[in-house]
Structures are given as structure tokens and as C-alpha cells.
C-alpha angles and dihedrals in degrees: 000000000000112000136154133220120218112271092001133100119269113277142168114271117218091230131015110253089202107047096099115118136184114236120223112239114271121209136171123261110245106252119222117246123257133028096330089063095048099048090236103102091163093055121110125236117254135228120266091246090063090054090050092050092050092047089053090050091053091050090053090046092053092048091051092051092048090052093041087235105160094181094054091045091050092055088066095049122095135177117011108009103190099090095041094046090050090051091052092049089051099047097046087063091061121092090240119174093177128039119164143153126197129179122228095222096200090060095058116111134169116247116179109298093349146046132241120210142164114250127197111217120203120197129166123183107219112240094007108059121061090208139358116293111228121204132169131224139161121253132188120221135192130190117244107187108302094344137062131235133201111241098174135021095190145054108186096200093049091048092052093050092048096041093236111187108208117212122231091262088057094052109043145351109292137195117216125206127180130190134157095344096318118117111194128194118202138167136210093285096049104031093098088062095045100103092042094051096043088052090049091052091047089051090049090052090051090050101044100033098074090052093059114087091195133089110272128146093210094236120134143167114223127190113204106174130165091206109078094209096104095044091046091054096056116115131209096029112164106246091026100249116090092189092057093069130070098218143004130203107202134178118235111215120218099236147000095234143355121020114016094016093133100028117107114230094188145331114243134187128227121191126210110248091243091065088074090071104039126103114283095242093057092043093050093049089053091050092051090050092051093048091058088059090048092051092049089055116173091356088067089074095045101055123072113284092235089059097046094046095037092050091048091051093044093053094042092064102040093097093049126091110255091248090061098050101108118204125190112260088225090064091055091049090052091049092052091051091048130257118251105173141014111263110278117239094222094057100026094112096038128101092309095050095120092055091043094055093049094045092047090051094050093046085060089047089053092049092049093046095052105030103020131257092277088068088067089061091045087057090050088054098041100041094049105127097335117155095228109029095172093056091047090047091054091048092052096045099037092226131089126255093257093055091052092049092048090052091049093050092047093051094046094050092045091053096045099040 
């Protein structure tokens, strides 16, 4: 991606310093009760005792997962075991303080020798989630004597209709590593880099944390997977292509419907598979950028995009020598032509995204140079959710938008002469 070093000719950077986006929260669409929700309109409704038996099975299943009891879990598994056993092996690695399954009785329908039903799954990562995260999926059950077993944890058509976003532990075998408040998720292709990357994230937290005058516990969940399946399935990515970005900080909402539907349980980070093979300096800058978004939490989506992305870029480079602070060449071109408006949030990640990231960063540089770095945090506070952020910005700084843009362009061009 075209970038330029200060006082050096334009060159290609190994990794874009500005391809980090914030993902809009994804949640499941509440599914209506009954056959329409299950995808089995021809199924027949079942007796209440079947629902009670299945509910008891799900209680036993949750208890087995919480205890890490593979034998007890296996007694509730029927049919092909591979997928369900893999899921168990994955989840018992997680520091889960809450694991629960509950049947939505009205969704249960008979289908041949089995039953399909919608199950609410509760999972809370201890130390990382503020509350349990509730998701919904469709399971198939069969009766085995007096008890029931789960024969399937998935229904692809139902999941597509309900926009279910599987987690890495649902998709493939994962390896979990935890160190110093960093929970890392890896797969077969990235497991050999697990300890290295978790340490890099912990170092980034230690570097960026003291520069943040806001409450943040420094704890973060990071997915670093070689398989692009999880990244490819993300919805609502600014720019539209999850694989075109190097990293995403995304909020995880507490539930698909009802209580907690709009509450954020945590903000997690997913890294593009290619980040595993880039130079350490570029990787670490990306990690610092992402951690700023994590620390901002819900406020990250309420302040202007130019401020959230510019602040993340500004802070990500403060520990680097000036000669190593890459800027997109497109931003320099825009500065030479003259800047006329702050980057617009609706088009920030469109065709001019490279210029927008660089301009947003250097607007923050201009603010810090003239009013001090603390003014950036004042802007975070004061522009949070305001109807007219440009007007409020001008009131706080005492200069108009054009003056700020002119200063940013002048500073950028002077640095990268």
C-alpha cells in the first residue's frame, strides 16, 4: 500500500498503517416461534414432555462443559460426534464463567425420528465480557431410551436466514492462549505463532495503556486465525470487504433480542491472516491502533470517524522515530491539492480511504501541536453524539474547520518534504 516516510521518496509500505476499521455490532434477527422459525414448516408440534426432556439434556450439557467433563458431555451426543466433540474441546479452553443452553419451547417441531428446536446459548468470558453473550442456533435432538441426545448443532439454512455469526470455536479447531490480560484465539495454521503474538499484544497494551487518560482495564480478546472463514463472514464492515483490511475492532453485543440486545459485552479484535507474516514493526503499530478502538469502547462509534481513526493512528506512532512513521502517499497528494473538509464518516472507507486515514491522523497532530494532546481527549468527550460535531469542534478550538485543515496539511508536507 503506498506510503511515504518523512524526508524520503514515496515507497510501498509492507503493511498499510491505516487499514484498520471498526466493525458495526452484529446481532441475530429474532426468529419467530414455531415452524417458520425452524425451517421445517411441515414438522409437527411436540408434546410438552419432549420439551422438558430436551431442556434437561441441555442443562446436563451445560454442566458438563462448565466442569470440563468430556464423558458426561459425550453421553448427550448422538449421531456423528466429530463436530460436537471439537466444539467441546474448543470451549473448555476458554476462561468461561458462564455457559448455558436453553430451549425455546415454541420453536420445537417433530421431524422424522427427531426434533428441531432453537437454542439460546449463553457464554461469558471471565475477565473479558461485562455480561454473558447470548446467541441463538438450531439443534436437532433424538430420543435414546428415556433421554435425549443432540445429533446436530447447526442448520445452515436457518443460520443464513437469521444472520448467525459463528465464533472461531464454532468453525474449526482452535488453540487458546492467555497472558497478562490478553486472550488469543489461534487455529492450526497460526498456532505456532500464538505465544509470540499474545506477547506482542501484551506489549502493545503496556505501551498504549499509559497514554490513555480514560478508564480501561487493558484486557482484550484477539482472534488471529490463518483460515479466513471467520473474517469473511463478518457483516457491516466499513468498505464492504473484510479481507481488504488488516484488522478489525468489533463490539460484541450481549444478546440477539430482549434484555441486553444493545449492550456491549466486550470489544474484540480480529486480525487478517496476512498480519501473521508481516514485519514486527508494522504488526505492532496495527496492534496499538486497534487497542485504542478497544479502549474507546462504545464511544468509538459515537464520535466522528475522523476523530476515532485519527486518534488511533496518532497514538499508534508516538513511540516510533519520526523517520518510521509511514503516511499514505494519497494523504500527501490530498494535502498538496488543499484540504477543504474533514473526512466524512459515510465515505471514510471508500475509494479515498488511504487519504482519509492520513488526513485524520494529521488533523489530530495539528490539534496536539497547537492545543496539547489533552485537547484530543476533550474532543472525544465533547463530540460524543453531538448533532453538529464541526460546529462544536470550532467552538472548542476557537478556529474554523478550514484553519485546522490548513494547519494539518502544512505540518504533513513539512514533515514529509
